[in-house]
TORZA-618608 format. One line per field, with one value per residue (C-alpha): z, x, y; residue number from 1. Coordinates in nm, 4 decimals, always signed. Layout:
BEGIN
c3 <- [Z:...] .
c1 <- [X:...] .
c2 <- [Y:...] .
n <- [NUM:...] .
***
This chain:
BEGIN
c3 <- [-9.3114:-9.0282:-8.6820:-8.7286:-9.0540:-8.9006:-8.6128:-8.8534:-9.0570:-8.7462:-8.6459:-8.9617:-8.9480:-8.5905:-8.6736:-8.9618:-8.7448:-8.4707:-8.7130:-8.8645:-8.5419:-8.4438:-8.7809:-8.6859:-8.3143:-8.3778:-8.3913:-8.0255:-7.8995:-8.1555:-8.0362:-8.3683:-8.2824:-7.9444:-8.1216:-8.3735:-8.1000:-7.9016:-8.2046:-8.1845:-7.8183:-7.6432:-7.4581:-7.5920:-7.4155:-7.5370:-7.8797:-7.8699:-7.7951:-8.0395:-8.3300:-8.3060:-8.2678:-8.5254:-8.7958:-8.6049:-8.6335:-8.3216:-8.1254:-7.7907:-7.4855:-7.4309:-7.7869:-7.7366:-7.4044:-7.5782:-7.8540:-7.6386:-7.4256:-7.1653:-7.0768:-6.7544:-6.8583:-6.6392:-6.8394:-7.1592:-7.0061:-6.9353:-7.3082:-7.4861:-7.5772:-7.4754:-7.7695:-8.0165:-7.8681:-7.9435:-8.3026:-8.5462:-8.5996:-8.9488:-8.8011:-8.5576:-8.8351:-9.0503:-8.7567:-8.6993:-9.0619:-9.0714:-8.7512:-8.8736:-9.2081:-9.0327:-8.7851:-9.0496:-9.2701:-8.9723:-8.8555:-9.1887:-9.4098:-9.7718:-9.6994:-9.7324:-10.1095:-10.1519:-10.3697:-10.0507:-9.9085:-10.2289:-10.2342:-9.8637:-9.9148:-10.2061:-10.0049:-9.6923:-9.8908:-10.0534:-9.7087:-9.5676:-9.8620:-9.7931:-9.4702:-9.5934:-9.6918:-9.3394:-9.1110:-8.9140:-8.5396:-8.5874:-8.5394:-8.4939:-8.7878:-9.0071:-8.9395:-9.0388:-9.3435:-9.4726:-9.4772:-9.8035:-9.8722:-9.8718:-10.1828:-10.0578:-10.0142:-9.6559:-9.5614:-9.7558:-9.5464:-9.2274:-9.3185:-9.4165:-9.0822:-8.9100:-9.0699:-8.9868:-8.6277:-8.5750:-8.7489:-8.5021:-8.2084:-8.2519:-8.2718:-7.9565:-7.7722:-7.8797:-7.7473:-7.4134:-7.3756:-7.4523:-7.1872:-6.9325:-6.8798:-6.8281:-6.9827:-6.6604:-6.6076:-6.9592:-6.8709:-6.5458:-6.7174:-6.9940:-6.7342:-6.5616:-6.8790:-6.8226:-7.1691:-7.0501:-6.7375:-6.5126:-6.4050:-6.7656:-6.8638:-6.5593:-6.5847:-6.9623:-6.9468:-6.6531:-6.3790:-6.0156:-5.8012:-5.5919:-5.8940:-6.0207:-5.6824:-5.6594:-6.0070:-5.9086:-5.6040:-5.8116:-6.0614:-5.7817:-5.6439:-5.9913:-6.0323:-6.2955:-6.0736:-5.8015:-5.4529:-5.3409:-5.4067:-5.7756:-6.0572:-6.2156:-6.3969:-6.2646:-6.4930:-6.5707:-6.6197:-6.8597:-7.0586:-7.0744:-7.1705:-7.4468:-7.5712:-7.5934:-7.8007:-8.0226:-8.0858:-8.1560:-8.4029:-8.5811:-8.6093:-8.7443:-8.9867:-9.3064:-9.4526:-9.3941:-9.5308:-9.8371:-9.8869:-9.8088:-9.6198:-9.8884:-9.9328:-9.5565:-9.5161:-9.7823:-9.6130:-9.2754:-9.4265:-9.5948:-9.2936:-9.0151:-9.0690:-9.0669:-8.7517:-8.5826:-8.6548:-8.5173:-8.2105:-8.1328:-8.1422:-7.9814:-7.8627:-7.6761:-7.5399:-7.8963:-8.0021:-7.8655:-8.0121:-8.3596:-8.3370:-8.2361:-8.5053:-8.7952:-9.1431] .
c1 <- [-2.2126:-2.1720:-2.0686:-1.7340:-1.6656:-1.7804:-1.5350:-1.2570:-1.3294:-1.3263:-0.9943:-0.8116:-0.9741:-0.8542:-0.5058:-0.4749:-0.5772:-0.3318:-0.0404:-0.1018:-0.1856:+0.1747:+0.2123:-0.0647:+0.0174:+0.3650:+0.2203:+0.1137:+0.4662:+0.6762:+0.9205:+0.8633:+0.4943:+0.5741:+0.8067:+0.5429:+0.2884:+0.5422:+0.5875:+0.2134:+0.2511:+0.1064:+0.2421:+0.2329:-0.0896:-0.2794:-0.1338:-0.2644:-0.6224:-0.6149:-0.4495:-0.6658:-0.9889:-0.8891:-1.0825:-1.3995:-1.3115:-1.2875:-1.4833:-1.6340:-1.4956:-1.7895:-1.7689:-1.4041:-1.4926:-1.7678:-1.5429:-1.2310:-1.4301:-1.1880:-1.0010:-1.0646:-1.2913:-1.0925:-0.7792:-0.9632:-1.0941:-0.7384:-0.6607:-0.9846:-1.0872:-0.7562:-0.5873:-0.8061:-0.6783:-0.3207:-0.3766:-0.6498:-0.7665:-0.6157:-0.2774:-0.2953:-0.3937:-0.1053:+0.1358:+0.0239:+0.0789:+0.4197:+0.5164:+0.4254:+0.5916:+0.9155:+0.8872:+0.8285:+1.1103:+1.3484:+1.2589:+1.1959:+1.4487:+1.4360:+1.1488:+0.9096:+0.9678:+0.9890:+0.7596:+0.6448:+0.5277:+0.3446:+0.1655:+0.0776:-0.0633:-0.2744:-0.4221:-0.4824:-0.6506:-0.8829:-0.9808:-1.0267:-1.2330:-1.4803:-1.5710:-1.6369:-1.9991:-2.0736:-2.0213:-2.3426:-2.2794:-1.9065:-1.8400:-1.4632:-1.4213:-1.6536:-1.4573:-1.1294:-1.2878:-1.3723:-1.0056:-0.8111:-0.5893:-0.2136:-0.0197:+0.3022:+0.2528:+0.3838:+0.1319:-0.1465:-0.0793:-0.0818:-0.4045:-0.5713:-0.4841:-0.6050:-0.9469:-0.9499:-0.8524:-1.1194:-1.3800:-1.3018:-1.2728:-1.6157:-1.7648:-1.5779:-1.7326:-2.0759:-1.9960:-1.8750:-2.1863:-2.4074:-2.2226:-2.2807:-1.9155:-1.7964:-1.4705:-1.2809:-1.4484:-1.3525:-0.9871:-1.0105:-1.1630:-0.9031:-0.6264:-0.7911:-0.7488:-0.3734:-0.3083:-0.1851:-0.0349:-0.2973:-0.0804:+0.0002:-0.3665:-0.4646:-0.1932:-0.2007:-0.5740:-0.5352:-0.7185:-0.6086:-0.5352:-0.8403:-1.0693:-0.9219:-0.9691:-1.3312:-1.3990:-1.2375:-1.4630:-1.7723:-1.6883:-1.6357:-1.9780:-2.1261:-1.9628:-1.7034:-1.3947:-1.2770:-1.2041:-0.8427:-0.5124:-0.4932:-0.7007:-0.8721:-1.1985:-1.4623:-1.6028:-1.8924:-1.6582:-1.4452:-1.7544:-1.8833:-1.5452:-1.5193:-1.8635:-1.7418:-1.4405:-1.6521:-1.8998:-1.6136:-1.4624:-1.7963:-1.8499:-1.4956:-1.4869:-1.6215:-1.2940:-1.1066:-1.3849:-1.3783:-1.0102:-1.0503:-0.8145:-0.5449:-0.5078:-0.5179:-0.2384:-0.0380:-0.1001:+0.0098:+0.3238:+0.4145:+0.3499:+0.4862:+0.8502:+0.7443:+0.5362:+0.8140:+1.0715:+0.8329:+0.7526:+1.1197:+1.1739:+0.8548:+0.6219:+0.8253:+0.5163:+0.4104:+0.7380:+0.6707:+0.3218:+0.4492:+0.7471:+0.5265:+0.2643:+0.2492:+0.2062] .
c2 <- [-5.8385:-6.0868:-5.9783:-6.1550:-5.9719:-5.6457:-5.6796:-5.7760:-5.4639:-5.2483:-5.4049:-5.3028:-4.9605:-4.9086:-5.0379:-4.7934:-4.5003:-4.6000:-4.6347:-4.2914:-4.1084:-4.0156:-3.8449:-3.6044:-3.5912:-3.4505:-3.1004:-3.1171:-3.1881:-3.0052:-2.7396:-2.5680:-2.5355:-2.3821:-2.1393:-2.0390:-1.9730:-1.7734:-1.5477:-1.4797:-1.3867:-1.6920:-1.9955:-2.3493:-2.4515:-2.1465:-2.2080:-2.5628:-2.4598:-2.1687:-2.3497:-2.6601:-2.4621:-2.1976:-2.3807:-2.2838:-1.9142:-1.6981:-1.9561:-1.8571:-2.0288:-2.2620:-2.3932:-2.4855:-2.6492:-2.8464:-2.9774:-3.0338:-3.2745:-3.4075:-3.0878:-2.9014:-2.6115:-2.3732:-2.4481:-2.3644:-2.0415:-1.9287:-1.9558:-1.8657:-1.5946:-1.4324:-1.6061:-1.4147:-1.0891:-1.1967:-1.3121:-1.4093:-1.7678:-1.7482:-1.6593:-1.9499:-2.1920:-2.0698:-2.1001:-2.4586:-2.5558:-2.3852:-2.5649:-2.9124:-2.8472:-2.7544:-3.0416:-3.3069:-3.1772:-3.1829:-3.5342:-3.7071:-3.5273:-3.6369:-3.8754:-3.5814:-3.5845:-3.9632:-4.1773:-4.3520:-4.0193:-3.9314:-4.2679:-4.2478:-3.8987:-4.0221:-4.3097:-4.1029:-3.8277:-4.0814:-4.2042:-3.8539:-3.7354:-4.0152:-3.8350:-3.4826:-3.5443:-3.6689:-3.3668:-3.4109:-3.4262:-3.3680:-2.9938:-2.9978:-3.2326:-3.0265:-2.7103:-2.8763:-3.0378:-2.6890:-2.5861:-2.5813:-2.8801:-2.8095:-2.9077:-3.0724:-3.4492:-3.4593:-3.1906:-3.3625:-3.6724:-3.4656:-3.2832:-3.6107:-3.7642:-3.4481:-3.4970:-3.8678:-3.7921:-3.5264:-3.7430:-4.0195:-3.7819:-3.6275:-3.9759:-4.0734:-3.7789:-3.9010:-4.2489:-4.1076:-3.8953:-4.1941:-4.3955:-4.1204:-4.0324:-3.6763:-3.5638:-3.6289:-3.9653:-4.0668:-4.0017:-4.1982:-4.5005:-4.4765:-4.4774:-4.7749:-4.9837:-4.9631:-4.8236:-4.4831:-4.3316:-4.1733:-3.8793:-3.7905:-3.7967:-3.5915:-3.3282:-3.2862:-3.2062:-2.9686:-3.1577:-3.1328:-3.4416:-3.3523:-3.3427:-3.6688:-3.8358:-3.7276:-3.8667:-4.1984:-4.2177:-4.1367:-4.4092:-4.6617:-4.5785:-4.6284:-4.9688:-4.8808:-4.9177:-5.1538:-5.0240:-5.0284:-4.8531:-4.9442:-4.7968:-5.0968:-5.1505:-5.3867:-5.6537:-5.4223:-5.1274:-5.3312:-5.4287:-5.0721:-4.9291:-5.1906:-5.0826:-4.7234:-4.8255:-5.0481:-4.7670:-4.5260:-4.7720:-4.8150:-4.4418:-4.3931:-4.6857:-4.5251:-4.3900:-4.7145:-4.9301:-4.7044:-4.7847:-5.1534:-5.3844:-5.4120:-5.0364:-4.9858:-5.2391:-5.0560:-4.7215:-4.8574:-5.0065:-4.6787:-4.4561:-4.6767:-4.5694:-4.2027:-4.2468:-4.4416:-4.1713:-3.9088:-4.1181:-4.1742:-3.7969:-3.6655:-3.9451:-4.2094:-4.3884:-4.4758:-4.6412:-4.9914:-4.9977:-4.9098:-5.1470:-5.4396:-5.3909:-5.6305:-5.4884] .
n <- [1:2:3:4:5:6:7:8:9:10:11:12:13:14:15:16:17:18:19:20:21:22:23:24:25:26:27:28:29:30:31:32:33:34:35:36:37:38:39:40:41:42:43:44:45:46:47:48:49:50:51:52:53:54:55:56:57:58:59:60:61:62:63:64:65:66:67:68:69:70:71:72:73:74:75:76:77:78:79:80:81:82:83:84:85:86:87:88:89:90:91:92:93:94:95:96:97:98:99:100:101:102:103:104:105:106:107:108:109:110:111:112:113:114:115:116:117:118:119:120:121:122:123:124:125:126:127:128:129:130:131:132:133:134:135:136:137:138:139:140:141:142:143:144:145:146:147:148:149:150:151:152:153:154:155:156:157:158:159:160:161:162:163:164:165:166:167:168:169:170:171:172:173:174:175:176:177:178:179:180:181:182:183:184:185:186:187:188:189:190:191:192:193:194:195:196:197:198:199:200:201:202:203:204:205:206:207:208:209:210:211:212:213:214:215:216:217:218:219:220:221:222:223:224:225:226:227:228:229:230:231:232:233:234:235:236:237:238:239:240:241:242:243:244:245:246:247:248:249:250:251:252:253:254:255:256:257:258:259:260:261:262:263:264:265:266:267:268:269:270:271:272:273:274:275:276:277:278:279:280:281:282:283:284:285:286:287:288:289:290:291:292:293:294:295] .
***
């Protein structure tokens, strides 16, 4: 495979992941999810950590910190292990699945039983199943891959994208570690690309302005960021951040290469309307990206 072909393959793999990501990400912003976690006696943030790590069992705090790489460890410590005193991991996993089922039925209506949904679920499952024999170095993915598949097509699609997301995410952590970036530094450099608002990244992961500012200063001293009032990458920082994304794409490519470009294009075309409807309801920052994508 030539370098040109390799990069082309990584491009369609990345595009497929990005198109499907809002379909999975709905569970993190769903009012139904917050309601389910409240019934278990915890707030939405604790419910997030507990429900996403539930596949690991009653994981100790440091394991959750290790796998939820860019979150402030103190935020995790406020949720874990207290969550396991409120409910079992099995209860949190069930609450998460119930929440996304209800959310998708509310937003998508009759589309959840459409032929397009059934075909999308079939393609996504084929892609996800290509990953399950490759758990090495991917603990959060491996835990989710051991869960039973749901039966309804809209939940099959969601579970498949969950596996694809965690497969990619664990590889991304490996790339960040190799590049020498801490969890907080990874957020700062992501914000410096201009792709996402710095305050949203900082606050959603529980970092204080002081911690963020210190990380910015450290990265400037290491040559990743320019000095000045604006958060911008240096030429070297841009190159190194691009290397991280390229490595992440390579590590995540297997399921999409298994499908091939034609099937990936079909999957993107089928799921884009679902992802767009979800984004318009829950993920407004993703709407323009989905609207601008070509099939």
